[in-house]
OpenMM code with the backbone's topology and positions (N, CA, C; nanometers):
from openmm import Vec3, app, unit

residues = "MET LYS HIS ILE ILE GLN GLU VAL PHE SER THR ILE LEU GLU ASN PRO VAL PHE ASP LEU SER CYS ILE GLU LYS TYR PHE SER LYS ASP TYR ILE GLN PHE VAL ASP HIS HIS GLN LEU ASN TYR ASP GLU PHE ILE LEU HIS ILE LYS LYS LEU LYS GLU LYS VAL ALA GLU GLN LYS ILE GLU ILE LEU ASN SER ALA GLU ASN GLY ASN ILE ILE PHE THR HIS HIS LEU ALA LYS SER VAL LEU LYS ASP GLY SER THR VAL LEU HIS LYS VAL LEU ALA GLU PHE THR ILE GLU ASP GLU LYS ILE VAL LYS CYS ASP GLU LEU THR LEU LEU VAL GLU GLY ASN HIS THR GLU LYS ASN LEU GLY SER GLU MET".split()
positions = [
    Vec3(-1.5676, 0.3103, -7.3780),
    Vec3(-1.6309, 0.1609, -7.3805),
    Vec3(-1.6468, 0.1378, -7.5624),
    Vec3(-1.6547, 0.2315, -7.6238),
    Vec3(-1.7135, 0.2202, -7.7664),
    Vec3(-1.5714, 0.1565, -7.8291),
    Vec3(-1.4485, 0.1542, -7.7728),
    Vec3(-1.3505, 0.0957, -7.8535),
    Vec3(-1.3529, -0.0322, -7.8228),
    Vec3(-1.4448, -0.0947, -7.7190),
    Vec3(-1.4603, -0.2316, -7.6909),
    Vec3(-1.5179, -0.3024, -7.8273),
    Vec3(-1.6367, -0.2183, -7.8673),
    Vec3(-1.7527, -0.2532, -7.9943),
    Vec3(-1.6690, -0.2608, -8.1209),
    Vec3(-1.5806, -0.1290, -8.1435),
    Vec3(-1.4789, -0.1339, -8.2671),
    Vec3(-1.4121, -0.2647, -8.2728),
    Vec3(-1.3243, -0.3005, -8.1604),
    Vec3(-1.2453, -0.4042, -8.1584),
    Vec3(-1.2848, -0.5574, -8.1912),
    Vec3(-1.4528, -0.5985, -8.1609),
    Vec3(-1.5204, -0.6600, -8.1509),
    Vec3(-1.5328, -0.6857, -8.3049),
    Vec3(-1.5871, -0.5594, -8.3988),
    Vec3(-1.6343, -0.5653, -8.5207),
    Vec3(-1.5045, -0.6237, -8.5578),
    Vec3(-1.3660, -0.5533, -8.5388),
    Vec3(-1.2568, -0.5886, -8.6706),
    Vec3(-1.1979, -0.7304, -8.6248),
    Vec3(-1.1795, -0.7484, -8.5141),
    Vec3(-1.1157, -0.8830, -8.4209),
    Vec3(-1.2460, -1.0325, -8.4847),
    Vec3(-1.3355, -1.0111, -8.4537),
    Vec3(-1.4296, -1.1317, -8.4497),
    Vec3(-1.5178, -1.1401, -8.5966),
    Vec3(-1.6079, -1.0100, -8.6123),
    Vec3(-1.6696, -1.0144, -8.7346),
    Vec3(-1.5790, -0.9406, -8.8497),
    Vec3(-1.5118, -0.8798, -8.8785),
    Vec3(-1.4691, -0.8534, -8.9768),
    Vec3(-1.3125, -0.9686, -9.0363),
    Vec3(-1.2965, -1.0119, -8.9257),
    Vec3(-1.1823, -1.1337, -8.9623),
    Vec3(-1.2036, -1.2542, -9.0128),
    Vec3(-1.1962, -1.2792, -9.0989),
    Vec3(-1.2313, -1.3927, -9.1858),
    Vec3(-1.2001, -1.5409, -9.1129),
    Vec3(-1.1143, -1.5788, -8.9885),
    Vec3(-1.1031, -1.6638, -8.9276),
    Vec3(-1.1729, -1.6557, -8.8037),
    Vec3(-1.2285, -1.7818, -8.7327),
    Vec3(-1.2846, -1.7916, -8.6009),
    Vec3(-1.1713, -1.8361, -8.5125),
    Vec3(-1.2034, -1.7174, -8.4119),
    Vec3(-1.0831, -1.7229, -8.3135),
    Vec3(-1.1475, -1.7287, -8.1944),
    Vec3(-1.1704, -1.8304, -8.1433),
    Vec3(-1.2757, -1.8628, -8.0133),
    Vec3(-1.2070, -1.7615, -7.8884),
    Vec3(-1.0561, -1.7398, -7.8804),
    Vec3(-1.0096, -1.6691, -7.8007),
    Vec3(-1.0518, -1.5319, -7.7917),
    Vec3(-1.0575, -1.4708, -7.9241),
    Vec3(-1.1411, -1.3150, -7.9366),
    Vec3(-1.2774, -1.3291, -7.8849),
    Vec3(-1.3386, -1.4302, -7.8798),
    Vec3(-1.4694, -1.4064, -7.8246),
    Vec3(-1.4612, -1.4447, -7.6850),
    Vec3(-1.3466, -1.5083, -7.6309),
    Vec3(-1.3630, -1.5061, -7.4805),
    Vec3(-1.3467, -1.3857, -7.3972),
    Vec3(-1.2352, -1.3390, -7.5033),
    Vec3(-1.1706, -1.1955, -7.4255),
    Vec3(-1.2773, -1.1047, -7.4435),
    Vec3(-1.3839, -1.0674, -7.5047),
    Vec3(-1.4769, -0.9831, -7.5426),
    Vec3(-1.6117, -0.9821, -7.4618),
    Vec3(-1.6437, -1.1508, -7.4554),
    Vec3(-1.7932, -1.1562, -7.4111),
    Vec3(-1.8185, -1.2405, -7.3126),
    Vec3(-1.9016, -1.2030, -7.1997),
    Vec3(-1.8919, -1.2794, -7.1110),
    Vec3(-1.9910, -1.4171, -7.1346),
    Vec3(-1.9426, -1.5199, -7.0452),
    Vec3(-2.0106, -1.6394, -7.0376),
    Vec3(-2.1351, -1.7007, -7.0578),
    Vec3(-2.2048, -1.5359, -6.9458),
    Vec3(-2.3707, -1.4924, -6.9278),
    Vec3(-2.3989, -1.4575, -7.0484),
    Vec3(-2.3214, -1.4029, -7.1445),
    Vec3(-2.3772, -1.3302, -7.2562),
    Vec3(-2.4910, -1.3781, -7.3203),
    Vec3(-2.6439, -1.2666, -7.3648),
    Vec3(-2.7409, -1.2920, -7.3939),
    Vec3(-2.7640, -1.1923, -7.5148),
    Vec3(-2.7815, -1.2460, -7.6438),
    Vec3(-2.8298, -1.1766, -7.7629),
    Vec3(-2.9334, -1.2142, -7.7653),
    Vec3(-3.0340, -1.0407, -7.8211),
    Vec3(-3.1807, -1.0655, -7.8648),
    Vec3(-3.1573, -1.0137, -7.9763),
    Vec3(-3.1872, -1.0725, -8.1166),
    Vec3(-3.2033, -1.0422, -8.2488),
    Vec3(-3.2907, -1.0864, -8.3357),
    Vec3(-3.3784, -0.9761, -8.3725),
    Vec3(-3.4866, -1.0048, -8.4540),
    Vec3(-3.5733, -1.1117, -8.4339),
    Vec3(-3.6456, -1.1141, -8.3003),
    Vec3(-3.7022, -1.2080, -8.2556),
    Vec3(-3.6408, -1.3506, -8.2198),
    Vec3(-3.5607, -1.3602, -8.1923),
    Vec3(-3.4212, -1.4713, -8.1549),
    Vec3(-3.3612, -1.4287, -8.0430),
    Vec3(-3.3461, -1.5284, -7.9571),
    Vec3(-3.2605, -1.4824, -7.8533),
    Vec3(-3.1496, -1.6221, -7.8568),
    Vec3(-3.0059, -1.5548, -7.8294),
    Vec3(-2.8980, -1.6631, -7.8321),
    Vec3(-2.8394, -1.6291, -7.7151),
    Vec3(-2.7740, -1.7507, -7.6389),
    Vec3(-2.7018, -1.7657, -7.5223),
    Vec3(-2.5297, -1.7426, -7.5941),
    Vec3(-2.4753, -1.7760, -7.4557),
    Vec3(-2.3476, -1.7608, -7.5218),
    Vec3(-2.2891, -1.8645, -7.5989),
    Vec3(-2.2913, -1.9973, -7.5679),
    Vec3(-2.2989, -2.0927, -7.6715),
    Vec3(-2.3649, -2.1055, -7.8214),
    Vec3(-2.4729, -2.0438, -7.8001),
    Vec3(-2.5812, -2.0505, -7.9397),
    Vec3(-2.4922, -1.9387, -8.0285),
    Vec3(-2.4008, -1.8229, -7.9719),
    Vec3(-2.3570, -1.7033, -8.0001),
    Vec3(-2.2198, -1.7597, -8.0780),
    Vec3(-2.1583, -1.8464, -8.0221),
    Vec3(-2.0412, -1.8934, -8.0686),
    Vec3(-2.0886, -1.9574, -8.2127),
    Vec3(-2.1891, -2.0552, -8.1445),
    Vec3(-2.2003, -2.1359, -8.3092),
    Vec3(-2.2682, -2.0472, -8.4064),
    Vec3(-2.3166, -1.9298, -8.3907),
    Vec3(-2.3624, -1.8446, -8.4776),
    Vec3(-2.2388, -1.7780, -8.5511),
    Vec3(-2.1175, -1.7456, -8.4839),
    Vec3(-2.0025, -1.6764, -8.5340),
    Vec3(-1.9478, -1.7970, -8.6440),
    Vec3(-1.9650, -1.9234, -8.5601),
    Vec3(-1.8778, -2.0247, -8.6979),
    Vec3(-1.9449, -2.0573, -8.7924),
    Vec3(-2.1178, -2.0279, -8.7746),
    Vec3(-2.1978, -2.0456, -8.9085),
    Vec3(-2.1470, -1.9106, -9.0135),
    Vec3(-2.1133, -1.7887, -8.9550),
    Vec3(-2.0932, -1.6820, -9.0372),
    Vec3(-1.9417, -1.7104, -9.1207),
    Vec3(-1.8554, -1.7542, -9.0196),
    Vec3(-1.7355, -1.7917, -9.0855),
    Vec3(-1.7340, -1.8632, -9.2108),
    Vec3(-1.8163, -2.0123, -9.2076),
    Vec3(-1.8509, -2.0949, -9.2949),
    Vec3(-1.9285, -2.0183, -9.4357),
    Vec3(-1.9946, -1.9234, -9.3896),
    Vec3(-2.1063, -1.8963, -9.4822),
    Vec3(-2.0215, -1.7539, -9.5652),
    Vec3(-1.9498, -1.6427, -9.5006),
    Vec3(-1.9235, -1.5292, -9.5327),
    Vec3(-1.7970, -1.5160, -9.5536),
    Vec3(-1.7194, -1.4874, -9.7021),
    Vec3(-1.6009, -1.4623, -9.6875),
    Vec3(-1.5266, -1.3628, -9.6390),
    Vec3(-1.6119, -1.2293, -9.6831),
    Vec3(-1.5591, -1.0842, -9.6235),
    Vec3(-1.6725, -0.9830, -9.5849),
    Vec3(-1.6348, -0.9480, -9.4362),
    Vec3(-1.7411, -0.8646, -9.4154),
    Vec3(-1.6718, -0.7293, -9.3472),
    Vec3(-1.7671, -0.6411, -9.4177),
    Vec3(-1.7312, -0.4687, -9.3415),
    Vec3(-1.8270, -0.4592, -9.2754),
    Vec3(-1.7923, -0.3493, -9.1421),
    Vec3(-1.8932, -0.3140, -9.0479),
    Vec3(-1.8443, -0.1763, -9.0568),
    Vec3(-1.9077, -0.0503, -9.0778),
    Vec3(-1.9347, 0.0583, -9.1068),
    Vec3(-2.0355, 0.1178, -8.9866),
    Vec3(-1.9428, 0.1828, -8.8743),
    Vec3(-2.0366, 0.2313, -8.7589),
    Vec3(-2.0935, 0.4051, -8.8437),
    Vec3(-2.1961, 0.4418, -8.8708),
    Vec3(-2.2637, 0.5078, -8.8874),
    Vec3(-2.2792, 0.6352, -8.8027),
    Vec3(-2.3403, 0.5830, -8.6780),
    Vec3(-2.3741, 0.6571, -8.5441),
    Vec3(-2.3326, 0.5658, -8.4231),
    Vec3(-2.3080, 0.6470, -8.3425),
    Vec3(-2.3038, 0.5881, -8.1953),
    Vec3(-2.3292, 0.6369, -8.0833),
    Vec3(-2.3766, 0.6098, -7.9719),
    Vec3(-2.3878, 0.6700, -7.8489),
    Vec3(-2.3700, 0.5781, -7.7168),
    Vec3(-2.3272, 0.6780, -7.6037),
    Vec3(-2.2298, 0.6188, -7.4726),
    Vec3(-2.3373, 0.6777, -7.3682),
    Vec3(-2.3960, 0.5663, -7.2638),
    Vec3(-2.4740, 0.6107, -7.1800),
    Vec3(-2.3849, 0.5396, -7.0378),
    Vec3(-2.3478, 0.5253, -7.0033),
    Vec3(-2.2872, 0.4689, -6.8923),
    Vec3(-2.2242, 0.3335, -6.9455),
    Vec3(-2.2661, 0.2186, -6.8999),
    Vec3(-2.2022, 0.1088, -6.9433),
    Vec3(-2.2824, 0.0519, -7.0779),
    Vec3(-2.3731, 0.1151, -7.1324),
    Vec3(-2.4424, 0.0796, -7.2650),
    Vec3(-2.3754, 0.1816, -7.3698),
    Vec3(-2.3527, 0.0893, -7.4875),
    Vec3(-2.3276, 0.1570, -7.6094),
    Vec3(-2.4337, 0.1319, -7.7163),
    Vec3(-2.4757, 0.2024, -7.8138),
    Vec3(-2.5784, 0.2035, -7.8939),
    Vec3(-2.4935, 0.2472, -8.0035),
    Vec3(-2.5240, 0.1477, -8.1384),
    Vec3(-2.4533, 0.1348, -8.2466),
    Vec3(-2.5605, 0.1390, -8.3367),
    Vec3(-2.5884, 0.2270, -8.4706),
    Vec3(-2.6369, 0.1786, -8.6048),
    Vec3(-2.5177, 0.1888, -8.6786),
    Vec3(-2.5240, 0.0728, -8.7501),
    Vec3(-2.3662, 0.0543, -8.8436),
    Vec3(-2.4337, -0.0197, -8.9730),
    Vec3(-2.3754, -0.0437, -9.0521),
    Vec3(-2.3939, -0.1299, -9.1784),
    Vec3(-2.2924, -0.2490, -9.1787),
    Vec3(-2.3554, -0.3429, -9.1975),
    Vec3(-2.2801, -0.5062, -9.2244),
    Vec3(-2.2962, -0.5230, -9.4021),
    Vec3(-2.1805, -0.4961, -9.4652),
    Vec3(-2.1582, -0.5702, -9.5858),
    Vec3(-2.1013, -0.6740, -9.5816),
    Vec3(-2.1299, -0.7827, -9.6275),
    Vec3(-2.1008, -0.9388, -9.6357),
    Vec3(-2.0789, -0.9699, -9.7754),
    Vec3(-1.9474, -1.0039, -9.8132),
    Vec3(-1.9573, -1.1059, -9.9379),
    Vec3(-1.9497, -1.2620, -9.9111),
    Vec3(-2.0578, -1.3162, -9.9356),
    Vec3(-2.0897, -1.4426, -9.8988),
    Vec3(-1.9532, -1.5225, -9.9840),
    Vec3(-1.9785, -1.6468, -9.9777),
    Vec3(-1.8516, -1.7360, -10.0200),
    Vec3(-1.8681, -1.8206, -10.1363),
    Vec3(-2.0502, -1.7811, -10.1895),
    Vec3(-2.1123, -1.8055, -10.3101),
    Vec3(-2.0647, -1.6775, -10.4226),
    Vec3(-2.0099, -1.5500, -10.3600),
    Vec3(-1.9931, -1.4499, -10.4013),
    Vec3(-2.0845, -1.3527, -10.4531),
    Vec3(-2.2130, -1.3504, -10.3761),
    Vec3(-2.2871, -1.2573, -10.3665),
    Vec3(-2.2734, -1.1818, -10.2659),
    Vec3(-2.3288, -1.0816, -10.2677),
    Vec3(-2.3167, -0.9475, -10.1603),
    Vec3(-2.4425, -0.9208, -10.1000),
    Vec3(-2.4477, -0.9083, -9.9243),
    Vec3(-2.5501, -0.8577, -9.9194),
    Vec3(-2.5111, -0.7555, -9.7615),
    Vec3(-2.6315, -0.6520, -9.7826),
    Vec3(-2.5731, -0.5537, -9.6901),
    Vec3(-2.6995, -0.5587, -9.5991),
    Vec3(-2.6820, -0.5504, -9.4489),
    Vec3(-2.7831, -0.5088, -9.3554),
    Vec3(-2.7519, -0.3714, -9.2846),
    Vec3(-2.8666, -0.3434, -9.2180),
    Vec3(-2.8410, -0.2065, -9.1727),
    Vec3(-2.8931, -0.2690, -9.0384),
    Vec3(-2.8210, -0.2214, -8.9057),
    Vec3(-2.8361, -0.2784, -8.7905),
    Vec3(-2.8403, -0.1778, -8.6917),
    Vec3(-2.9195, -0.1916, -8.5710),
    Vec3(-2.9308, -0.0865, -8.4632),
    Vec3(-2.9285, -0.2065, -8.3423),
    Vec3(-2.7952, -0.1354, -8.2671),
    Vec3(-2.7778, -0.2538, -8.1575),
    Vec3(-2.7245, -0.1652, -8.0321),
    Vec3(-2.8018, -0.2113, -7.9275),
    Vec3(-2.7696, -0.1775, -7.8018),
    Vec3(-2.6813, -0.2540, -7.7027),
    Vec3(-2.5677, -0.2473, -7.6672),
    Vec3(-2.4547, -0.3595, -7.5975),
    Vec3(-2.4587, -0.2551, -7.4573),
    Vec3(-2.4405, -0.4301, -7.4031),
    Vec3(-2.4263, -0.3967, -7.2312),
    Vec3(-2.3144, -0.4025, -7.2032),
    Vec3(-2.2180, -0.3543, -7.1060),
    Vec3(-2.0859, -0.3901, -7.0827),
    Vec3(-2.0569, -0.3640, -6.9291),
    Vec3(-2.0080, -0.5076, -6.8831),
    Vec3(-1.9957, -0.5330, -6.7556),
    Vec3(-1.8398, -0.5639, -6.7198),
    Vec3(-1.7703, -0.5346, -6.6602),
    Vec3(-1.6438, -0.5870, -6.6350),
    Vec3(-1.5534, -0.5677, -6.7681),
    Vec3(-1.5505, -0.5066, -6.8388),
    Vec3(-1.4840, -0.5038, -6.9578),
    Vec3(-1.5282, -0.6098, -7.0575),
    Vec3(-1.6482, -0.6435, -7.0386),
    Vec3(-1.6778, -0.8153, -7.1156),
    Vec3(-1.8615, -0.7249, -7.1680),
    Vec3(-1.8602, -0.7758, -7.2718),
    Vec3(-2.0264, -0.7665, -7.3412),
    Vec3(-2.1099, -0.8694, -7.2689),
    Vec3(-2.2292, -0.8126, -7.1908),
    Vec3(-2.3135, -0.9429, -7.1576),
    Vec3(-2.4443, -0.9669, -7.1948),
    Vec3(-2.4764, -0.8410, -7.2721),
    Vec3(-2.5788, -0.8401, -7.3596),
    Vec3(-2.5647, -0.7499, -7.4681),
    Vec3(-2.6494, -0.7937, -7.5906),
    Vec3(-2.6869, -0.7334, -7.7223),
    Vec3(-2.8226, -0.7561, -7.7674),
    Vec3(-2.9181, -0.6215, -7.7975),
    Vec3(-3.0405, -0.6318, -7.8168),
    Vec3(-3.0259, -0.5619, -7.9748),
    Vec3(-3.0296, -0.6255, -8.0635),
    Vec3(-3.0187, -0.5768, -8.2299),
    Vec3(-3.1290, -0.6113, -8.2844),
    Vec3(-3.1422, -0.5151, -8.3612),
    Vec3(-3.2598, -0.5458, -8.4984),
    Vec3(-3.1670, -0.5279, -8.6264),
    Vec3(-3.2065, -0.6374, -8.6939),
    Vec3(-3.1097, -0.6075, -8.8368),
    Vec3(-3.2038, -0.6257, -8.9251),
    Vec3(-3.1755, -0.5088, -9.0388),
    Vec3(-3.2602, -0.5229, -9.1760),
    Vec3(-3.1976, -0.5337, -9.3095),
    Vec3(-3.2187, -0.6621, -9.3731),
    Vec3(-3.1519, -0.6733, -9.4887),
    Vec3(-3.1772, -0.5524, -9.5880),
    Vec3(-3.0924, -0.4615, -9.6377),
    Vec3(-3.1099, -0.3507, -9.7246),
    Vec3(-3.0991, -0.3759, -9.8532),
    Vec3(-2.9815, -0.4505, -9.8989),
    Vec3(-2.9534, -0.4957, -10.0274),
    Vec3(-2.9374, -0.6439, -10.0395),
    Vec3(-2.9358, -0.7308, -10.1626),
    Vec3(-2.9091, -0.8502, -10.1682),
    Vec3(-3.0231, -0.9524, -10.1321),
    Vec3(-3.0047, -1.1291, -10.1452),
    Vec3(-3.0912, -1.1717, -10.1565),
    Vec3(-3.1948, -1.2131, -10.0156),
    Vec3(-3.2864, -1.2400, -10.0637),
    Vec3(-3.4297, -1.1887, -9.9413),
    Vec3(-3.4020, -1.2933, -9.8147),
    Vec3(-3.3375, -1.4333, -9.8610),
    Vec3(-3.2984, -1.5480, -9.7929),
    Vec3(-3.2016, -1.5222, -9.6897),
    Vec3(-3.1531, -1.4141, -9.6984),
    Vec3(-2.9906, -1.3586, -9.6147),
    Vec3(-3.0525, -1.2697, -9.5081),
    Vec3(-3.1843, -1.2772, -9.4870),
    Vec3(-3.2503, -1.1661, -9.4014),
    Vec3(-3.1950, -1.2114, -9.2499),
    Vec3(-3.2112, -1.3398, -9.2500),
    Vec3(-3.1786, -1.4009, -9.0887),
    Vec3(-2.9737, -1.4014, -9.0696),
    Vec3(-2.9340, -1.3409, -9.1564),
    Vec3(-2.7754, -1.3744, -9.1694),
    Vec3(-2.7119, -1.3379, -8.9850),
    Vec3(-2.7998, -1.2382, -8.9659),
    Vec3(-2.7541, -1.1855, -8.7834),
    Vec3(-2.7759, -1.2699, -8.6548),
    Vec3(-2.8516, -1.3668, -8.7341),
    Vec3(-2.8894, -1.4978, -8.5755),
    Vec3(-2.8816, -1.5993, -8.6475),
    Vec3(-2.8384, -1.6423, -8.7534),
    Vec3(-2.8198, -1.7385, -8.8493),
    Vec3(-2.7381, -1.8537, -8.7508),
    Vec3(-2.7746, -1.9836, -8.7363),
    Vec3(-2.6843, -2.0988, -8.6679),
    Vec3(-2.6519, -2.1991, -8.7447),
] * unit.nanometer
topology = app.Topology()
chain = topology.addChain("A")
for resn in residues:
    res = topology.addResidue(resn, chain)
    for name in ("N", "CA", "C"):
        topology.addAtom(name, app.Element.getBySymbol(name[0]), res)
């Protein structure tokens, strides 16, 4: 199931173009995301991805470590983002994904801004 997360990172997050069909392919309509004291449902997650595409020119995800336990995938990854204003931010992310029927139904995530402007610390939950 780890391949699902890698595909999500490359086809949704690293892709500079918003593609709703990719989100529909990988995420359940019942999707819930908990990120840094915020909770997003499926529709709010779509708004979050749209906002990222408006703000981020390029994003690269590097998985440093991962673990799989049944239908749970845990990743420790870095998200390096070049914003459209030319600035760069780096976030360290710890995420636990729950997968059911080949779709992500939940993500419980902590993000930490490692480099860049502190105003971008909430890039992981911004809508």
